[in-house]
C-alpha atoms as one frame of an Amber mdcrd trajectory, in Angstrom:
protein
 -23.460 -15.099  10.917 -23.904 -12.215  13.367 -22.796 -12.724  17.044 -23.325
 -10.267  19.771 -20.357 -10.130  22.232 -20.714  -8.590  25.693 -17.158  -9.317
  27.239 -13.583  -8.694  26.006 -12.513 -12.042  27.219 -14.939 -13.924  24.978
 -12.830 -16.591  23.286 -14.570 -16.074  19.969 -12.867 -12.617  19.603  -9.456
 -13.555  21.286  -7.566 -13.214  18.037  -8.211  -9.469  18.053  -6.161  -9.069
  21.194  -2.991  -9.421  19.064  -3.757  -6.865  16.346  -1.255  -4.398  17.694
   1.632  -6.976  17.190   2.184  -7.032  13.487   4.610 -10.031  13.462   2.370
 -12.101  15.352  -0.561 -11.426  13.158   1.731 -11.927  10.068   2.912 -15.271
  11.421  -0.653 -16.454  11.344  -0.904 -15.553   7.669  -3.330 -12.739   8.406
  -3.531  -9.002   8.098  -5.858  -6.250   9.727  -8.238  -4.046   7.883  -9.811
  -1.244   9.896 -12.498   1.335   9.155 -15.567   1.071   7.152 -14.254   2.199
   3.824 -11.173   0.004   3.952 -13.518  -2.948   4.918 -15.693  -2.224   1.906
 -12.603  -2.070  -0.247 -11.531  -5.418   1.249 -14.848  -7.041   0.174 -14.786
  -5.332  -3.286 -11.268  -6.543  -4.085 -12.441 -10.318  -3.880  -8.742 -11.204
  -3.569  -8.492 -11.882   0.187 -10.436 -14.367   2.350 -11.999 -12.889   5.245
 -11.648 -14.620   8.668 -13.954 -12.479  10.621 -14.928  -8.999  11.475 -15.504
  -7.068  14.738 -17.871  -4.094  14.581 -19.688  -1.699  16.826 -23.511  -1.534
  16.751 -23.184   1.780  14.654 -20.882   0.171  12.233 -23.079  -2.882  11.936
 -25.931  -0.490  10.912 -23.729   1.295   8.452 -22.435  -1.895   6.843 -25.699
  -3.750   7.006 -25.744  -4.247   3.271 -22.618  -6.403   3.294 -22.817  -7.881
   6.741 -26.299  -9.343   6.985 -25.443 -11.862   4.264 -21.857 -12.530   5.275
 -20.595 -16.033   5.418 -17.952 -15.417   7.904 -18.457 -14.466  11.636 -19.473
 -11.007  12.404 -18.854 -10.039  16.117 -20.857  -7.102  17.399 -19.273  -5.401
  20.412 -19.524  -2.228  22.282 -16.797   0.477  21.784 -15.516  -0.340  25.295
 -15.224  -4.030  24.711 -13.151  -3.483  21.524 -10.867  -0.922  23.182 -10.268
  -3.178  26.201  -9.688  -6.150  23.932  -7.234  -4.563  21.604  -5.496  -2.056
  23.882  -6.114   0.575  21.132  -7.916   3.889  21.411 -10.141   2.716  18.568
 -12.853   4.889  16.970 -13.293   3.465  13.530 -15.990   0.939  14.421 -14.820
  -1.954  12.258 -11.840  -4.417  12.435 -11.349  -7.374  10.033  -8.922 -10.120
   9.982  -8.255 -11.334   6.441  -5.858 -13.852   4.837  -2.558 -12.800   3.222
  -1.944 -14.142  -0.352   0.036 -17.411  -0.236   2.163 -16.523  -3.201   3.675
 -13.349  -4.615   2.796 -12.163  -8.071   5.623 -12.814 -10.470   7.224  -9.961
 -12.247   5.863 -11.158 -15.438   2.495 -10.176 -14.282   3.548  -6.564 -14.689
   5.177  -7.005 -18.182   2.391  -5.147 -20.039   1.995  -2.353 -17.519   1.901
   1.181 -18.614   2.935   2.724 -15.303   4.522   1.183 -12.189   5.992   2.444
  -8.918   9.192   0.870  -7.758  10.149   1.577  -4.098  13.348   1.221  -2.229
  13.952   1.710   1.577  10.441   3.016   2.252  10.159   1.559   5.796   7.751
   4.028   7.138   4.151   2.473   7.119   2.536   5.954   6.618   4.757   6.769
   3.655   4.232   3.383   2.139   0.502   3.618   2.537   0.586   7.141   1.146
   2.519   5.925  -2.007  -0.171   3.149  -2.680  -2.810   5.858  -2.334  -0.986
   8.142  -4.760  -0.527   5.230  -7.107  -4.190   4.336  -7.072  -5.196   7.953
  -7.608  -3.114   8.157 -10.745  -3.938   4.707 -12.073  -0.611   2.848 -11.678
  -0.713  -0.797 -12.646   1.331  -2.014  -9.800   3.985  -1.440  -7.154   7.390
  -3.175  -6.962   8.984  -3.300  -3.497  12.668  -3.754  -2.578  13.529  -5.925
   0.380  14.150  -2.807   2.418  10.478  -1.656   2.347   7.898  -2.036   5.075
   5.235  -4.735   4.779   2.221  -3.191   2.770  -0.045  -5.396   4.891   1.060
  -3.577   7.990  -2.123  -2.283   9.702  -1.085   1.392   9.457  -0.098   1.122
   5.875  -3.378  -0.240   4.863  -5.266   2.435   6.831  -3.133   5.234   5.430
  -3.743   3.943   1.902  -7.366   4.094   2.498  -7.511   0.486   1.350  -5.373
   1.157  -1.820  -2.999  -1.561  -0.678  -6.001  -4.007  -1.275  -6.611  -2.612
  -4.746  -3.109  -1.958  -6.337  -1.311  -5.118  -7.265   2.262  -5.409  -5.876
   5.125  -7.719  -5.414   8.544  -7.963  -3.735  11.605  -7.699  -5.953  13.977
 -10.157  -4.112  17.015  -9.533  -6.365  16.936  -5.779  -6.117  17.570  -3.801
  -8.394  18.784  -6.296 -10.940  15.448  -8.020 -11.536  14.019  -4.725 -12.764
  15.746  -5.652 -16.011  13.061  -8.159 -16.589  10.619  -5.325 -16.968  12.991
  -3.116 -19.001  13.156  -6.081 -21.525   9.377  -5.713 -21.730   9.646  -2.118
 -22.935   9.347  -0.328 -19.644  11.739   2.608 -19.079  13.044   2.966 -15.468
  13.058   6.553 -14.302  14.680   7.456 -11.008  13.335  10.426  -9.006  16.166
  12.252  -7.288  16.964  15.671  -5.835  20.394  15.616  -7.714  20.646  18.954
  -9.487  22.274  17.239 -12.528  19.099  15.271 -13.123  16.648  16.244 -15.863
  13.852  18.484 -14.705  10.482  16.693 -14.531   8.607  18.880 -17.073  11.461
  18.663 -19.524  11.574  14.937 -19.229   7.927  14.541 -19.800   7.987  16.662
 -22.849  10.183  14.099 -24.516   7.834  11.131 -23.882   5.599   9.740 -26.585
   1.898   9.027 -25.871   2.550   5.377 -25.620   5.541   5.686 -23.216   5.605
   3.035 -20.486   7.552   3.977 -17.342   8.624   2.591 -13.917   9.005   5.531
 -11.419  11.662   4.560  -9.045  11.580   6.202  -5.552  13.675   5.988  -2.380
  12.999   6.970   1.223  13.063  10.507   2.512  16.530  11.501   3.616  18.839
   8.900   2.076  16.927   8.659  -1.169  17.844   5.977  -3.707  20.988   4.073
  -3.274  23.814   4.385  -5.834  22.969   0.750  -7.170  19.319   1.765  -7.717
  20.324   4.991  -9.548  22.725   2.995 -11.744  19.881   0.581 -12.598  17.666
   3.454 -13.826  17.547   4.604 -17.522  17.184   8.229 -16.585  17.428  10.364
 -13.380  14.806  13.115 -13.108  14.153  15.754 -10.501  11.368  18.149  -9.389
  12.657  21.651  -9.458  12.044  23.526  -6.174  13.171  26.503  -4.108  16.915
  26.548  -3.401  16.424  26.536   0.342  14.300  23.354   0.265  16.371  20.075
   0.083  13.651  17.566  -0.541   9.854  16.696  -0.521   8.112  14.065   1.326
   8.210  10.916  -0.773   4.486  10.655  -1.040   4.215  14.290  -2.229   7.108
  13.837  -4.567   5.396  10.646  -6.127   2.154  12.467  -6.520   3.700  15.352
  -8.395   5.706  13.028 -10.692   2.689  10.785 -11.418   0.510  13.806 -12.104
   3.061  14.932 -14.791   3.370  11.489 -16.234  -0.393  10.999 -16.302  -0.554
  13.978 -18.704   1.469  12.229 -21.339
């Protein structure tokens, strides 16, 4: 259902005027996916209902294989119409509104996972999206989120993840970090990444793992790192050795390094 729109005040696209206000979009049970690649991954996931999509004429051509048979509204607007409507300096050519899942995945869903990320205090949407992207790159089976983390469906998180938020299963751990014990009971080892010099060097830790090792990699925000409670909940603290005059790495970089080592087991 393709509709051509010539004015930013057309009521059919009024919902897109709010995409810069995350809480208002969230209150409506929706999230925003922007960019052609992210939109393709939204469709490929088959997990989220699509409300509608706004595209420029160029994006319509580039996405014609999936848009011409769409059973949801496709609104075609000029670049200026989209920019005036949203108030965003927009150059990606495609904006979609999709429905958030009604229910969270239970922790039991991850009981047979081989590799999981567990995140605490990651409130920066760019870092959160980057962690999902790193997780997807190294084949993690899911992401577990403490209440102190940002919303993965934040527009910037989805964009930074290049759609990985829509591909990698995740859930909120309400009773953090105590509920991680549920997965420890399923045979997963909880490994906390920390700059603490007393922690086991990453390479040394990986050398002790068996080929069938199953792990949860626990990470905290840049700066404060993991809370004492989270560190106590872990089975083992590990660290990435680095130059003495460097105190820490960006959490996304650190996760990528750790996952690459664990992926070699």
